[in-house]
KEDREN-192575 format. One record per residue (C-alpha): residue number from 0; residue in three letters; x, y, z. Coordinates in nm, 4 decimals. Layout:
 pos code        u        v        w
 NUM  ALA        X        Y        Z
...
END
This chain:
 pos code        u        v        w
   0  MET  -0.0028   0.0071  -0.0004
   1  GLY   0.1445   0.3314  -0.1051
   2  GLY   0.0344   0.6801  -0.0524
   3  THR  -0.1355   0.6894  -0.3890
   4  ASN  -0.1531   0.3378  -0.5202
   5  LEU  -0.2389  -0.0224  -0.4131
   6  ARG  -0.0463  -0.3172  -0.5762
   7  LEU  -0.1340  -0.6921  -0.5025
   8  ALA   0.0354  -0.9987  -0.6217
   9  LEU  -0.0658  -1.3717  -0.6100
  10  ALA   0.2205  -1.6262  -0.5527
  11  ASP   0.2485  -1.9848  -0.5333
  12  MET   0.3613  -2.1815  -0.2406
  13  ALA   0.6293  -2.3713  -0.4355
  14  GLY   0.8920  -2.0923  -0.4680
  15  GLY   0.7026  -1.7673  -0.4404
  16  ALA   0.6553  -1.7155  -0.8149
  17  ILE   0.4214  -1.4573  -0.8843
  18  VAL   0.1263  -1.5670  -1.0962
  19  ALA  -0.0836  -1.2739  -1.1240
  20  LYS  -0.0902  -0.9025  -1.0364
  21  TRP  -0.3477  -0.6388  -0.9777
  22  SER  -0.3379  -0.2591  -0.9054
  23  SER  -0.5546   0.0425  -0.8069
  24  SER  -0.5308   0.4023  -0.7108
  25  THR  -0.5866   0.4915  -0.3513
  26  ALA  -0.5834   0.8497  -0.3997
  27  GLY  -0.8331   1.0164  -0.1853
  28  SER  -0.9186   0.6999   0.0025
  29  ARG  -0.8012   0.7272   0.3719
  30  ASP  -1.0598   0.5037   0.5527
  31  ALA  -0.8917   0.1708   0.6465
  32  ASN  -1.2012  -0.0143   0.5795
  33  VAL  -1.2464   0.1084   0.2331
  34  ILE  -0.8720   0.0039   0.1607
  35  ILE  -0.9456  -0.3530   0.3103
  36  ASP  -1.2537  -0.3752   0.0591
  37  LEU  -1.0327  -0.2695  -0.2175
  38  ILE  -0.7664  -0.5327  -0.1337
  39  ARG  -1.0380  -0.8042  -0.1140
  40  SER  -1.1804  -0.6952  -0.4509
  41  GLY  -0.8200  -0.7078  -0.5857
  42  ALA  -0.7632  -1.0619  -0.4445
  43  GLU  -1.0740  -1.1917  -0.5681
  44  GLU  -0.9781  -1.0619  -0.9148
  45  LEU  -0.6231  -1.2301  -0.8833
  46  LEU  -0.7871  -1.5665  -0.7917
  47  ARG  -1.0047  -1.5510  -1.0742
  48  GLN  -0.7099  -1.4532  -1.3077
  49  ALA  -0.5149  -1.7496  -1.2094
  50  ASP  -0.8193  -1.9792  -1.1893
  51  VAL  -0.7436  -2.0635  -0.8312
  52  PRO  -1.0266  -2.1336  -0.5813
  53  ARG  -1.0490  -1.8945  -0.2571
  54  SER  -0.9918  -2.2043  -0.0361
  55  ALA  -0.6394  -2.2237  -0.1697
  56  LEU  -0.5366  -1.8935  -0.0306
  57  LYS  -0.2970  -1.9661   0.2635
  58  ALA  -0.1895  -1.6252   0.3881
  59  VAL  -0.1850  -1.2754   0.3253
  60  ALA   0.1095  -1.0201   0.3788
  61  ALA   0.0875  -0.6364   0.3578
  62  GLY   0.3319  -0.3515   0.3627
  63  ALA   0.2116  -0.0062   0.4781
  64  PRO   0.3947   0.3356   0.4169
  65  GLY   0.4632   0.4341   0.7684
  66  VAL   0.5438   0.3188   1.1270
  67  THR   0.4297  -0.0346   1.1652
  68  ASN   0.4279  -0.2534   1.4888
  69  VAL   0.5171  -0.5959   1.3272
  70  GLU   0.4526  -0.7895   1.6538
  71  ALA   0.1156  -0.6437   1.7258
  72  GLY   0.0094  -0.6087   1.3598
  73  ILE  -0.0805  -0.2516   1.4087
  74  VAL   0.0035   0.0337   1.1631
  75  VAL   0.0848   0.2990   1.4135
  76  ALA   0.1208   0.5844   1.1801
  77  THR   0.1250   0.6239   0.7850
  78  SER   0.2383   0.8896   0.5672
  79  TYR   0.0474   1.2107   0.5460
  80  LEU  -0.1187   1.0858   0.2096
  81  LEU  -0.3075   0.8008   0.3880
  82  GLY  -0.2986   0.9633   0.7465
  83  TRP  -0.3843   0.6195   0.9363
  84  ARG  -0.3157   0.6083   1.3240
  85  ASN  -0.3109   0.2774   1.5131
  86  VAL  -0.5017   0.0825   1.2646
  87  PRO  -0.5098  -0.3012   1.3487
  88  LEU  -0.4314  -0.3869   0.9824
  89  ARG  -0.3342  -0.7608   1.0594
  90  ASP  -0.6700  -0.8180   1.2439
  91  LEU  -0.8631  -0.6462   0.9567
  92  LEU  -0.6941  -0.8509   0.6799
  93  GLU  -0.7556  -1.1937   0.8803
  94  ALA  -1.1033  -1.0987   0.9253
  95  ALA  -1.1500  -1.0349   0.5549
  96  PHE  -0.9736  -1.3388   0.4232
  97  GLU  -0.9974  -1.5824   0.7238
  98  VAL  -0.6323  -1.6896   0.6735
  99  PRO  -0.3130  -1.5965   0.8827
 100  ALA  -0.1930  -1.2337   0.7865
 101  ALA   0.1313  -1.0326   0.8643
 102  VAL   0.2228  -0.6668   0.8154
 103  ASP   0.5289  -0.4621   0.8026
 104  ASN   0.6496  -0.1163   0.6733
 105  ASP   0.6631  -0.1163   0.2914
 106  VAL   1.0199  -0.0437   0.2679
 107  ASN   1.1221  -0.2947   0.5195
 108  LEU   0.9354  -0.5566   0.2850
 109  ALA   1.1475  -0.4169  -0.0183
 110  ALA   1.4807  -0.4729   0.1734
 111  ILE   1.3605  -0.8283   0.2683
 112  GLY   1.2760  -0.8805  -0.0994
 113  GLU   1.6082  -0.7659  -0.2062
 114  TYR   1.7954  -0.9783   0.0535
 115  TRP   1.5951  -1.2817  -0.0560
 116  ALA   1.5926  -1.2503  -0.4313
 117  GLY   1.7533  -0.9186  -0.5392
 118  ALA   2.0571  -0.7207  -0.5597
 119  ALA   2.1451  -0.7806  -0.1923
 120  LYS   2.1390  -1.1536  -0.2011
 121  GLY   2.4467  -1.2494   0.0561
 122  VAL   2.4847  -0.8991   0.1959
 123  ARG   2.4346  -0.8820   0.5409
 124  ASP   2.4358  -0.5119   0.5913
 125  PHE   2.2734  -0.2772   0.3500
 126  VAL   2.0160   0.0008   0.3264
 127  PHE   1.7376   0.0181   0.0712
 128  LEU   1.6277   0.3686  -0.0149
 129  ALA   1.2804   0.3972  -0.1734
 130  VAL   1.2008   0.7075  -0.3382
 131  GLY   0.8268   0.7209  -0.4659
 132  THR   0.5722   0.9545  -0.3475
 133  GLY   0.7690   1.0133  -0.0422
 134  ILE   1.1033   0.8589   0.0730
 135  GLY   1.1762   0.5966   0.3218
 136  ALA   1.4744   0.3500   0.4166
 137  GLY   1.4743  -0.0162   0.5047
 138  ILE   1.7669  -0.1224   0.6943
 139  ILE   1.9300  -0.4647   0.7025
 140  LEU   2.2074  -0.5173   0.9835
 141  ASP   2.3560  -0.8664   1.0274
 142  GLY   2.1000  -1.0156   0.7967
 143  LYS   1.8166  -0.8748   0.9985
 144  PRO   1.5718  -0.5813   0.9466
 145  PHE   1.6420  -0.3217   1.1989
 146  ARG   1.3184  -0.1379   1.2940
 147  GLY   1.4017   0.0492   1.6060
 148  MET   1.2529   0.0366   1.9642
 149  ASP   0.9369   0.2203   1.8554
 150  TRP   0.9380   0.0742   1.4970
 151  SER   1.0404   0.3959   1.3207
 152  ALA   1.4040   0.3238   1.2100
 153  GLY   1.4237   0.4138   0.8576
 154  GLU   1.1840   0.7214   0.8392
 155  ILE   1.4564   0.9322   0.6690
 156  GLY   1.1759   1.1594   0.5184
 157  TYR   1.2026   1.3618   0.8274
 158  MET   1.5960   1.3734   0.8219
 159  LEU   1.7446   1.7255   0.8352
 160  VAL   2.0329   1.7944   0.5842
 161  PRO   2.1822   2.1137   0.4509
 162  GLY   1.9197   2.2941   0.2223
 163  VAL   1.5910   2.1681   0.3788
 164  SER   1.3617   2.3497   0.6189
 165  ASP   1.4372   2.2865   0.9702
 166  GLY   1.0860   2.3545   1.1124
 167  VAL   0.9182   2.0977   1.3352
 168  ALA   0.7015   1.8379   1.1497
 169  ASP   0.4920   1.5468   1.2487
 170  THR   0.3532   1.2478   1.0571
 171  SER   0.0633   1.4491   0.9359
 172  THR   0.2749   1.6617   0.7125
 173  PRO   0.5809   1.5731   0.4986
 174  GLY   0.9261   1.5517   0.6460
 175  ALA   1.1942   1.8029   0.5563
 176  LEU   1.3902   1.5798   0.3266
 177  GLU   1.0773   1.4362   0.1902
 178  GLU   0.9284   1.7699   0.1129
 179  LEU   1.1848   1.8356  -0.1482
 180  ILE   1.3112   1.4875  -0.2795
 181  GLY   0.9887   1.2747  -0.2449
 182  GLY   0.8071   1.2358  -0.5724
 183  GLU   0.5366   1.4982  -0.4480
 184  GLY   0.8017   1.7202  -0.3347
 185  ILE   0.9865   1.7242  -0.6607
 186  ARG   0.6619   1.8081  -0.8332
 187  ALA   0.5916   2.0820  -0.5877
 188  GLU   0.9355   2.2247  -0.6266
 189  TRP   0.9000   2.2300  -1.0035
 190  ARG   0.5618   2.4075  -0.9785
 191  ARG   0.7100   2.6787  -0.7583
 192  ARG   1.0182   2.7291  -0.9737
 193  TRP   0.8303   2.6986  -1.3097
 194  SER   0.7954   3.0129  -1.5501
 195  LYS   0.7134   3.0497  -1.9134
 196  GLY   1.0651   3.1967  -1.9799
 197  GLY   1.2484   2.9631  -1.7527
 198  THR   1.1565   2.6200  -1.9442
 199  SER   0.9948   2.4869  -2.2417
 200  LEU   0.8390   2.2008  -2.0384
 201  CYS   0.4781   2.2314  -1.9176
 202  LYS   0.4094   2.3137  -1.5583
 203  ASP   0.2255   1.9906  -1.4570
 204  LEU   0.5017   1.7140  -1.4763
 205  THR   0.5550   1.4147  -1.2508
 206  ALA   0.8976   1.3875  -1.0920
 207  THR   1.0272   1.1224  -1.3464
 208  GLU   0.9020   1.3394  -1.6236
 209  ILE   1.0997   1.6284  -1.4689
 210  PHE   1.4151   1.3987  -1.4740
 211  ASP   1.3607   1.3115  -1.8359
 212  GLY   1.3415   1.6724  -1.9155
 213  ALA   1.6983   1.6972  -1.7346
 214  VAL   1.8313   1.4351  -1.9569
 215  SER   1.6994   1.6046  -2.2468
 216  GLY   1.8759   1.9263  -2.1615
 217  ASP   1.6187   2.1442  -2.0040
 218  ALA   1.8105   2.3769  -1.7531
 219  LEU   1.5311   2.3965  -1.4977
 220  ALA   1.4742   2.0152  -1.4774
 221  ARG   1.8381   1.9789  -1.4649
 222  SER   1.8707   2.2160  -1.1678
 223  ILE   1.5987   2.0075  -0.9763
 224  LEU   1.7518   1.6797  -1.0686
 225  GLU   2.0970   1.8099  -0.9196
 226  GLN   1.9219   1.9463  -0.6032
 227  SER   1.7349   1.6120  -0.5495
 228  ALA   2.0787   1.4205  -0.6008
 229  ARG   2.2692   1.6432  -0.3732
 230  LEU   2.0041   1.6139  -0.0911
 231  LEU   1.9937   1.2290  -0.1412
 232  ALA   2.3775   1.2029  -0.1333
 233  TYR   2.3734   1.4119   0.2030
 234  ALA   2.1351   1.1446   0.3524
 235  ILE   2.3203   0.8439   0.2090
 236  TYR   2.6498   0.9912   0.3456
 237  ASN   2.4999   1.0405   0.7081
 238  ILE   2.3569   0.6974   0.7216
 239  SER   2.6833   0.5470   0.6079
 240  LEU   2.8585   0.7146   0.8919
 241  VAL   2.5994   0.5947   1.1456
 242  LEU   2.5582   0.2508   1.0388
 243  ASN   2.9136   0.1866   0.8826
 244  CYS   2.7494  -0.0129   0.5956
 245  SER   2.8730   0.0507   0.2308
 246  LEU   2.5800  -0.0773   0.0251
 247  PHE   2.2791   0.1316  -0.0665
 248  LEU   2.0066   0.0090  -0.2950
 249  LEU   1.7964   0.2903  -0.4686
 250  GLY   1.4357   0.1766  -0.5500
 251  GLY   1.0930   0.3218  -0.5884
 252  GLY   0.9041   0.4596  -0.8806
 253  VAL   1.1048   0.7806  -0.8742
 254  GLY   1.4295   0.6309  -0.7289
 255  MET   1.4497   0.3854  -1.0148
 256  HIS   1.5066   0.6616  -1.2624
 257  ARG   1.8509   0.6166  -1.4035
 258  ALA   1.9297   0.9975  -1.4168
 259  LEU   1.8796   1.0290  -1.0228
 260  GLY   2.1230   0.7316  -0.9465
 261  ASP   2.3787   0.8627  -1.2024
 262  ALA   2.3600   1.2238  -1.0422
 263  THR   2.3623   1.1084  -0.6810
 264  ARG   2.6657   0.8770  -0.7373
 265  GLN   2.8561   1.1916  -0.8828
 266  GLU   2.7772   1.3810  -0.5510
 267  LEU   2.8907   1.0770  -0.3425
 268  GLU   3.2312   1.0763  -0.5303
 269  LYS   3.3096   1.3899  -0.3438
 270  TRP   3.3075   1.2067  -0.0058
 271  ARG   3.4454   0.8633  -0.1122
 272  ARG   3.7511   0.9325   0.0946
 273  HIS   3.5408   0.9036   0.4008
 274  GLY   3.4087   0.5609   0.3169
 275  ASN   3.3331   0.3237   0.0299
 276  MET   2.9723   0.4129  -0.0390
 277  GLN   2.8176   0.1969  -0.3340
 278  LEU   2.5006   0.3049  -0.4600
 279  ILE   2.3199   0.0749  -0.7086
 280  HIS   1.9616   0.0402  -0.8242
 281  SER   1.7231  -0.2139  -0.6886
 282  GLY   1.7432  -0.5622  -0.8450
 283  LEU   1.3754  -0.6170  -0.8273
 284  GLY   1.2746  -0.2665  -0.9428
 285  VAL   0.9156  -0.1463  -0.8486
 286  ASP   0.8319  -0.4946  -0.7402
 287  ALA   1.0642  -0.5104  -0.4465
 288  GLN   0.7852  -0.4366  -0.2072
 289  LEU   0.5663  -0.7135  -0.3706
 290  ILE   0.8608  -0.9640  -0.3604
 291  GLY   0.9265  -0.8848   0.0144
 292  ALA   0.5425  -0.9338   0.0871
 293  VAL   0.5488  -1.2665  -0.0934
 294  ARG   0.8400  -1.3718   0.1447
 295  LEU   0.6539  -1.2741   0.4511
 296  ALA   0.3320  -1.4400   0.3367
 297  LEU   0.5335  -1.7646   0.2561
 298  ASP   0.6769  -1.7586   0.6120
 299  THR   0.3368  -1.7016   0.7556
 300  ALA   0.1488  -1.9609   0.5654
 301  ASN   0.4285  -2.2162   0.6540
 302  ASP   0.4425  -2.1204   1.0298
 303  ARG   0.1877  -1.8811   1.2051
 304  GLY   0.4510  -1.8417   1.4556
 305  GLY   0.6874  -1.6758   1.2072
 306  ILE   0.4969  -1.3438   1.2691
 307  ALA   0.6366  -1.3381   1.6349
 308  GLU   0.9745  -1.4599   1.5142
 309  THR   0.9515  -1.1560   1.2601
 310  ALA   1.0073  -1.2239   0.8963
 311  ALA   1.3631  -1.1021   0.9371
 312  SER   1.4908  -1.4112   1.1082
 313  LYS   1.2954  -1.6471   0.8944
 314  VAL   1.4336  -1.4835   0.5766
 315  GLU   1.7883  -1.4945   0.7211
 316  ARG   1.7351  -1.8743   0.7954
 317  THR   1.6063  -1.9512   0.4619
 318  PHE   1.8806  -1.7461   0.2970
 319  ASN   2.1552  -1.9240   0.4847
 320  ALA   1.9947  -2.2823   0.4166
 321  THR   2.0056  -2.1975   0.0597
 322  ARG   2.3556  -2.0628   0.0686
 323  ARG   2.4680  -2.4004   0.2366
 324  LYS   2.3062  -2.6085  -0.0478
END
C-alpha cells in the first residue's frame, strides 16, 4: 500500500513465483475499511485470473507506508497521504480473508525482498532507499531488518540535511527531506520554480518526467535533478557514517530513474575518501515491496509463529539454508 497506489500479487507456495498482479489507485481513500474492501476485491480478481479457488489462499502479507508494529500487527502511523493512526491492519486482513496475515513497513518489505531475491543477496548489511511519492529506508543489519525500539527506524523523510527546512514536522505533514526529494516534493518544487521563460516544459509534470527533461537538456529540470541528487547524497553519506554499511540500493518509482542514480553517485564521489559508499539500483525494481510481501506471506503460511519470530529471522534462515546447499 502506497500513498497513492495499491498493488497486489498472487504467488504460489512452491517458490514464491508470482502468477498474477493487480493494481488500483488509493488517491483520496484514507478510510482503512475502504482500503481493506479494495484489497479484498483485488484478491478476488487475482484468484479469478489464476483460476485458483478461494480455499487455496493460505496467507496474506501487506506493507504499509509508515511506522508499523510488526509484532502487534498495527500500523501506528502512515504517511500524510494515507493518514492512518493505530490501525489494526493484521486483524482487519485476517477478518477479511480468514487466513493468517502479517504486516510490515513497505520499505522494510522491499529490503527483505532484495535480501531474498534481489541485488542484496548475500549482503548482511545494507540500506534500501525507496523514493516514490515520499522517501523511506529499509535497514538490514547482520542479516535482519532493523526497525528500532518504536518501529520507526528508516523514517528518513524527516531527516535534516543542508538545504531543507528545519521547522518541526509530524507524521501528518511531509518531512523536511521528503518535502524536497519525494515524488510529490519534486513536483511541488518544479511548480514553485516554473515560469514560461524558464523552461519549454509544461508546468504539470511528474518527478520522473522532470528527470526526463533534465536528460533532454532542460536547464530548470537539470537544476531540480541536481538538487534532488545532492540532498539524497547527504542522506546516504550521513547514514553510512552512523551504520558503517557501504551498500545502498535505490528503488521506488522515482528512485529507479537512472538519471537520479547517476547524479547521486557523482555527488557521493566527493566524499569517497570518508568511506566506500556503493549506490546501485534495486535488482527487483518497482516489485521489490511485492517480492518482500511474498516472502513474508510464505513464512506466515508455513508457520503462523513466524510473525512473532519476525520475517527477518526467517528470511535469514532461509537464505543461509539456501547458501549451504
